[in-house]
C-alpha positions as CSV (number, residue, x, y, z in Angstrom):
1,M,-27.7,-8.5,13.4
2,D,-30.7,-10.8,13.3
3,A,-32.0,-10.2,16.8
4,R,-35.0,-12.5,16.4
5,A,-33.1,-15.7,15.5
6,P,-34.8,-18.8,17.0
7,A,-34.4,-18.9,20.7
8,A,-33.4,-21.9,22.8
9,P,-34.7,-22.5,26.3
10,I,-33.4,-20.3,29.1
11,R,-30.0,-21.4,30.1
12,G,-30.6,-21.3,33.8
13,I,-31.5,-19.1,36.8
14,G,-29.3,-17.5,39.4
15,Y,-29.2,-14.7,42.0
16,S,-26.8,-11.9,43.0
17,I,-25.0,-12.5,46.3
18,R,-24.7,-9.5,48.4
19,A,-21.3,-8.1,49.4
20,N,-20.9,-7.6,53.1
21,S,-17.1,-7.4,53.1
22,P,-14.8,-5.7,50.6
23,E,-12.3,-8.6,51.2
24,F,-15.0,-11.2,50.2
25,D,-14.0,-13.2,53.2
26,D,-17.6,-14.3,53.7
27,I,-17.9,-15.8,50.2
28,V,-17.7,-19.4,51.2
29,E,-20.8,-19.3,53.4
30,K,-22.6,-17.4,50.6
31,L,-21.7,-20.0,48.0
32,D,-22.7,-22.8,50.4
33,E,-26.1,-21.1,50.7
34,A,-26.4,-20.9,46.9
35,E,-25.6,-24.7,46.7
36,E,-28.6,-25.3,49.0
37,T,-30.9,-23.3,46.7
38,G,-30.1,-25.4,43.6
39,V,-29.5,-22.4,41.2
40,E,-27.5,-22.8,38.0
41,F,-25.7,-19.5,38.4
42,V,-24.4,-17.1,41.0
43,E,-23.8,-13.4,40.2
44,L,-20.7,-12.1,41.8
45,P,-20.6,-8.3,42.8
46,I,-17.1,-7.5,41.9
47,F,-18.1,-3.8,41.9
48,A,-18.1,-4.0,45.8
49,W,-14.9,-5.9,46.3
50,T,-11.4,-4.5,46.4
51,L,-10.0,-6.1,43.2
52,V,-9.2,-3.2,40.9
53,V,-7.2,0.0,41.7
54,D,-6.7,2.6,39.0
55,G,-7.7,0.2,36.3
56,K,-5.3,-2.5,37.4
57,V,-6.3,-5.9,38.8
58,R,-4.8,-6.8,42.1
59,S,-3.6,-10.3,41.1
60,D,-3.2,-11.6,44.6
61,R,-6.8,-10.8,45.5
62,L,-8.0,-12.2,42.2
63,D,-6.1,-15.4,42.8
64,R,-7.8,-15.7,46.2
65,L,-11.2,-15.1,44.6
66,V,-10.7,-17.7,41.9
67,K,-9.6,-20.2,44.5
68,A,-12.7,-19.5,46.7
69,T,-15.1,-19.9,43.8
70,R,-13.7,-23.2,42.4
71,D,-15.5,-26.6,42.4
72,R,-19.0,-25.5,42.8
73,P,-22.0,-27.1,41.1
74,F,-23.0,-23.8,39.4
75,G,-21.6,-21.3,36.9
76,Y,-21.0,-17.6,37.5
77,T,-22.0,-14.3,36.1
78,V,-20.3,-11.1,37.2
79,H,-21.7,-7.6,37.8
80,G,-19.0,-5.1,36.9
81,P,-18.4,-1.7,38.4
82,L,-21.5,0.4,38.4
83,A,-19.5,3.6,37.9
84,I,-18.2,2.6,34.5
85,N,-19.7,5.1,32.0
86,L,-18.8,4.6,28.4
87,M,-20.6,7.8,27.5
88,S,-18.1,9.8,29.7
89,P,-16.4,12.9,28.2
90,L,-13.4,12.0,26.1
91,G,-10.9,13.0,28.8
92,A,-12.3,10.6,31.4
93,L,-13.2,7.8,29.0
94,P,-9.8,6.0,29.2
95,R,-10.2,5.5,33.0
96,H,-13.6,3.9,32.4
97,E,-12.4,1.6,29.7
98,A,-9.5,0.5,31.8
99,A,-11.9,-0.4,34.6
100,L,-14.0,-2.4,32.1
101,D,-10.9,-4.1,30.8
102,A,-10.1,-5.2,34.3
103,A,-13.6,-6.4,34.9
104,I,-13.3,-8.5,31.6
105,A,-10.1,-10.0,32.8
106,I,-11.6,-10.9,36.2
107,S,-14.6,-12.4,34.5
108,G,-12.5,-14.5,32.3
109,A,-10.3,-15.7,35.2
110,L,-13.5,-16.8,37.0
111,G,-14.9,-18.6,34.0
112,A,-18.0,-16.3,34.1
113,T,-20.6,-16.6,31.3
114,N,-21.8,-13.0,31.4
115,L,-20.3,-9.7,32.6
116,V,-23.0,-7.1,33.4
117,L,-22.2,-3.5,32.5
118,H,-24.5,-0.5,33.1
119,S,-25.5,1.5,30.0
120,G,-23.9,4.9,29.8
121,C,-25.3,8.2,30.8
122,V,-24.8,11.9,30.1
123,R,-24.7,14.1,33.2
124,G,-23.1,17.4,32.0
125,E,-23.5,19.5,28.9
126,D,-21.9,16.9,26.6
127,D,-23.5,16.4,23.2
128,I,-25.8,13.4,23.5
129,A,-25.3,12.0,20.0
130,V,-21.5,12.2,20.3
131,A,-21.7,10.5,23.7
132,Y,-23.7,7.6,22.2
133,K,-21.1,7.2,19.4
134,R,-18.3,7.1,22.0
135,Q,-20.2,4.3,23.8
136,R,-20.7,2.4,20.5
137,D,-17.0,2.6,19.7
138,A,-16.0,1.6,23.2
139,L,-18.4,-1.3,23.2
140,S,-16.9,-2.6,20.0
141,R,-13.4,-2.5,21.5
142,A,-14.6,-4.1,24.7
143,G,-16.4,-6.8,22.7
144,D,-13.2,-8.0,21.1
145,K,-11.6,-8.2,24.5
146,A,-14.6,-10.0,25.9
147,A,-14.5,-12.5,23.0
148,A,-10.8,-13.3,23.9
149,A,-11.9,-13.9,27.5
150,D,-14.8,-16.1,26.4
151,V,-17.3,-13.7,28.2
152,V,-20.4,-12.0,26.9
153,L,-20.6,-8.4,27.8
154,C,-24.3,-7.7,28.7
155,V,-25.2,-4.0,28.8
156,E,-27.9,-3.2,31.3
157,N,-30.6,-0.6,30.9
158,I,-30.8,1.8,33.8
159,F,-33.0,4.8,34.8
160,R,-32.3,8.4,35.3
161,F,-31.1,9.4,38.8
162,E,-29.0,12.2,40.3
163,P,-28.3,15.0,37.8
164,M,-28.6,12.8,34.7
165,R,-29.8,14.2,31.4
166,E,-29.8,11.1,29.3
167,T,-29.7,7.3,29.5
168,A,-31.1,5.0,26.9
169,L,-34.6,3.7,27.0
170,P,-34.7,0.0,26.3
171,S,-35.6,0.5,22.7
172,R,-32.7,2.9,22.2
173,L,-30.3,0.5,23.9
174,A,-31.5,-2.2,21.5
175,A,-30.8,0.1,18.5
176,E,-27.3,0.9,19.9
177,L,-26.5,-2.8,20.3
178,D,-27.8,-3.5,16.8
179,A,-25.4,-0.8,15.5
180,V,-22.5,-2.3,17.4
181,D,-23.4,-5.7,16.0
182,H,-20.8,-7.7,18.0
183,P,-21.5,-11.3,19.1
184,H,-20.0,-10.7,22.5
185,V,-21.9,-7.5,23.2
186,R,-25.5,-8.2,24.2
187,A,-28.0,-6.8,26.7
188,T,-29.0,-7.3,30.3
189,L,-32.7,-6.5,30.4
190,D,-33.4,-5.1,33.9
191,V,-37.2,-5.3,34.0
192,S,-37.7,-3.0,37.0
193,H,-35.2,-0.4,35.8
194,A,-37.2,-0.3,32.5
195,F,-40.4,0.2,34.5
196,L,-38.8,3.2,36.3
197,R,-37.3,4.7,33.1
198,C,-40.5,4.3,31.1
199,T,-42.5,6.1,33.8
200,D,-40.0,8.9,33.7
201,A,-40.1,9.1,29.9
202,R,-43.9,8.4,29.6
203,A,-43.1,5.6,27.3
204,S,-44.8,2.2,26.9
205,F,-43.2,-0.2,29.4
206,M,-44.2,-3.4,27.6
207,A,-43.3,-2.1,24.2
208,E,-39.9,-1.0,25.4
209,I,-38.9,-4.2,27.1
210,A,-40.2,-6.2,24.1
211,A,-37.8,-4.2,21.9
212,L,-34.8,-5.0,24.1
213,A,-35.6,-8.6,25.0
214,P,-34.3,-10.3,21.8
215,Y,-30.9,-8.7,22.4
216,A,-30.7,-9.9,26.0
217,R,-28.5,-12.8,27.2
218,H,-29.2,-11.8,30.8
219,V,-32.3,-10.7,32.7
220,H,-32.4,-9.0,36.1
221,V,-35.6,-9.6,37.9
222,H,-36.8,-7.8,41.0
223,D,-39.9,-5.8,41.7
224,S,-40.9,-2.2,42.1
225,F,-43.9,0.1,41.4
226,G,-42.2,2.0,38.6
227,R,-42.2,5.3,40.5
228,P,-39.0,7.3,40.5
229,Q,-37.9,8.4,43.9
230,E,-39.4,11.8,44.8
231,S,-39.8,11.8,48.6
232,W,-37.1,12.2,51.2
233,A,-36.6,9.0,53.2
234,L,-34.0,8.0,55.8
235,D,-34.4,4.2,55.6
236,E,-35.1,1.7,52.8
237,A,-38.2,0.6,54.7
238,E,-39.7,4.1,54.2
239,R,-39.0,4.0,50.5
240,A,-40.8,0.6,50.4
241,A,-43.7,2.1,52.3
242,L,-44.0,4.9,49.8
243,G,-43.4,2.5,46.8
244,E,-40.8,4.8,45.3
245,G,-37.5,4.1,43.6
246,D,-35.3,1.2,42.7
247,L,-36.5,-1.1,45.6
248,H,-35.3,-4.5,44.5
249,L,-38.3,-6.1,46.1
250,P,-39.1,-9.8,45.9
251,V,-40.8,-10.7,42.6
252,G,-44.6,-10.4,43.1
253,W,-44.4,-7.7,45.8
254,G,-44.5,-4.7,43.4
255,G,-46.5,-3.5,40.4
256,I,-44.9,-5.4,37.6
257,D,-47.2,-7.8,35.7
258,W,-44.7,-10.6,35.2
259,D,-47.1,-12.8,33.2
260,E,-47.5,-10.0,30.7
261,V,-43.7,-9.5,30.7
262,A,-43.3,-13.2,29.8
263,R,-46.0,-12.9,27.1
264,R,-44.4,-9.9,25.5
265,C,-40.7,-10.7,25.6
266,S,-38.8,-13.2,23.4
267,F,-35.3,-13.6,24.8
268,G,-32.2,-14.6,22.9
269,A,-30.8,-18.1,23.1
270,G,-29.0,-19.1,26.3
271,T,-30.3,-16.3,28.4
272,V,-29.6,-16.4,32.2
273,V,-32.4,-15.1,34.5
274,N,-31.0,-13.6,37.6
275,L,-32.7,-12.4,40.8
276,E,-31.4,-9.2,42.3
277,L,-32.9,-9.1,45.8
278,H,-32.2,-6.4,48.3
279,R,-30.5,-7.8,51.4
280,R,-33.4,-6.7,53.7
281,Y,-35.6,-9.2,52.0
282,W,-33.1,-12.1,52.2
283,S,-35.5,-14.2,54.3
284,E,-37.5,-14.5,51.1
285,L,-34.7,-16.0,49.0
286,K,-35.7,-19.7,49.2
287,S,-39.3,-19.0,48.1
288,Q,-38.0,-16.5,45.5
289,V,-35.8,-19.1,43.8
290,G,-38.9,-21.2,43.1
291,I,-40.8,-18.1,41.8
292,V,-38.0,-17.1,39.5
293,R,-37.6,-20.7,38.2
294,A,-41.3,-20.7,37.3
295,L,-41.0,-17.3,35.7
296,A,-38.0,-18.5,33.7
297,G,-40.1,-21.4,32.5
298,K,-42.7,-18.9,31.2
299,F,-39.9,-17.0,29.5
300,A,-38.6,-20.1,27.8
301,A,-42.1,-21.1,26.6
302,T,-42.7,-17.7,25.1
303,A,-39.3,-17.6,23.4
304,V,-40.2,-20.8,21.6
305,E,-43.7,-19.6,20.7
306,L,-42.4,-16.3,19.3
307,A,-39.3,-17.7,17.5
């Protein structure tokens, strides 16, 4: 795959709405708010809504969601179940693939552009090389289903947490996607997740994100200080006070040099830039949309310059 093919301008910006109800009965007011912000996309958190049970879509609920999201002046992206792990041991893998198949079907029904899937991880004593191959094979199968649904599956880089032995650095994820070589399997570059993973691995943050950016069709932006969580904390405010963990701070509140990110990263054509803001900072949403739009402009200019 020629990952550095000439890049078109960024397709648009959006943000992830936060799920307060598993029944998504508050979605109308959330979409009304999104209309007021003027974004081009809204990311739907289907991982938090009761839509899939044992790998099967609850069609009555999906019908209700499709109806609730119609006739809006923006498009949609979807964040699939966070628990899906395509590096799972062989005995568990079919359950994870079934959940992914359901997420693809939901995304297609919603007319979503991108479906975000977390990169896999190894928690037990499984062979890491074998687990990566399982993921590549599963992504190839999923890519064919995503193509049929007219959805791009965007694999998101994550960081190590809980008892996790392995998850891909951004450069390793780029290599895996290059090996899969499927037009409907691309990346979600989560900049802050990369910051955390690179600190953990003592790897070059800027070099790592630059390696993954050409494969990305989706970017998650939020801020942090790149410090894995080490201290006990009862409340999110305490983690913010310590500057530890995956904080999902407003852009500009953390330690990421966003101008340097824009200089170093050349994104693929048609990339969506999506803000993932923690609900405790929702009062910052309106100003953050302007900040993210300006950042997306810098991404687009760099993509043209580096093409």
